[in-house]
N, C-alpha and C positions, 0 to 999 in steps of 0.2 A: 666111464670116460675112456675112449680108445682102448677097448678091452681085446684088442687083436691078440691072437696066440702067436707069440714070437718063438722061434727055436732058440735052444741055448746058446747056439753060436751067434744069432743075431743079438740076443741080449748081451753076450760078452762083448760084441762089437760096440753096442751102445755105450756099456759100462767104461769100456776102454777110451772112447772119445770123451766121455764126460770127466774121466779121471784125469786126462790130459788138460782139459779145460780148468778144473779146479786146482790144477798145478800152475796155471796162469798162461797156457797156450791159447792164442787167438783161434776159435774154432774155424775160421775161414782161411788160415793160413797153414793149418795142420796137414801133413802129407798122408796119404793112404798107408804108407809103409809105417808111419808113426803109430796110427790107428791099430794097425795090424799087430805091431810089437806090444803095445799096451794090452791088446785083447789076448795076447799069447796065442795068436794064430798066423798062418801065412797070408802073405798079401793078396795072393789069388783067391783066397776063401772069401774076402770081402766081395769080390765082384761075382761069387756064386749066388749072393744074397741081394746085392744092390747093384744098380746100373752105373751110379756116379758117387763121388764123394759127397756131393751136394745133397743126394737122397740120404746118405749116412747121417750127415749132419742134422737134417731136417727131422728125420724119423727119431734119432737118438735125443734130441732136445725135446721133441714132442712127448717121447716115452718118460724122460725124466721129470719134465714139468707136469704131466699127467699123474706120476707117482707122488710128486710133491703136493699137488692139489689134493689127491685122495687123502693123504695123510693129514692134511690141513683140515679137511672135512670131518675126519674121524675125531680129531682134537675138538673141534668146534661141537661135534654132537654129543661129545662126552660130557658136556654141561647140561645141567637139566632146567635152566631157566633162560629167558631171552637176555638179561643184563649179562650174565656170566658168558653166554654164547657170543654176544656182541663184543665184550672185552677180549674174548679169547681170538676173535678175528683180528683185533688190533694188535694183540700181543704177536700173532704170527706175522703180520705185516711188519711190526717193528724188527722181529728176529731176522726175516728175510731180507729187508732192505740194509740191515747193519751187518749182514753175513755174505762177505765177499765170494763165499763158495756157493751161494744159491744160484740156481740157473738163471733166473731173471737178472741178478747182478752181473753174472758172468757174461751174459748178452749185452748188457748196457756197457760194462767196461770195455767190451770188445768192439763197441759201436756197431754192433751186427744186428739190431732189431729189424732195420729195413730190409737188410739183405736176407734174413730169416724169412720175413714175409714174402720175399721174392721166391724163395724156395718152395715155400707153401702153396703158390699159385697153382702148380700143377700136380700138388700132392694128393694122395687120396684122403688126406684128412683137412678140415677146414677149420681155421682159427675161431670161426663163429661157434663151433660146437663147444669150445671152451667157455665162451661167453654165455651160450645158452644153458650149460650145467651150472655155471656160477650163479646166474640169475634164478635159476630153479632152487638152489640152496638159499638164496636171499629170501624168496618168497616163503620157504619153510621157516626161515628165522622169523620173518615178519608174522606168519600165522601164529607162531608160538607167542609173540608179544600180544597178539589179538586175544588169543585165548586166555592169557593171563590179565587181560583188561587194562594193560598199560599202553596199547596202542588203539585209538578209537577214531583214526581219521576215516572219512568217507571217500577219500580220494582213491583213484583206480591204482592198480598194480604198477602201472609205468611210473606214476608219481612216486609211490613207495620205494621202487627200485631205484629211481633217480636220486631219492634223499640218501639212501644207503651209499650209492656210488659217490655222490658228491662228498659226503663226510669222509669216506674212506680215501678219496682222492686228495683232499686236502690234508688229512692226517698223514698219508704217504709223503706229501710235499713237505710237512713239518718234519718228518723224520730225516729226509734227505737234506733239509735246510735249516736245521736247529739253531745254527749260529744267527739266523735272521730273528730269532725269538728267544733271546737270551733269558727272559724273565719267566719263561714257561718250561717247566719240567715235563718229561714224558708222560707222567701220571696224570698231571693237570690237563695235558693235552688229551689224553684218553677220556678224562671225565667230562671235558668240554665237548668232545664228540658225541659222547653219550646223551649229554643234555641237548644237543642241538637236534639230534634224531627224535627224542621224545617231544620237543617243541613243535618240530616240523610234522610229527605223525599224530598230533593231537589237536 
């Protein structure tokens, strides 16, 4: 996923921007001079690699999100059965949504998702590539369930992916709005999500 070979200075710039965001700075109001200082480079060096501040923001966020997703995939694949892998997906979602320092939460708190998409419109990367990679990982997860004999649906891959996306979306809603469900603990919500997947896919 986005395995572009960036130079050490480009990565330093990305890390500088992300570090500012994790300290609470709104990515869309950060100055180029702030990024340069955080990356320990001269302001002019940034323009040796990027045309605009917006390009730095877009590529830095993509770079960081890509690394976060790769690490998540590694965690999921470290489990050796469908159930454990599914629960690990839920664990990762819970951790990221409750972690104010995750890239996604930083974007949401900055109110910048829409602006980020605007920056991507002319970027060399396309957000659909993220979705495509994630869907491939979901198919790999589902195939494990089929091999284990716990998934027996004759529905097509679109249906199966939709089931996983739907369950994950509502679990994410639960994590963000737990006060709406005071009688349900996180572990109960995870168990309910797993049962729902099994019912929908059998």
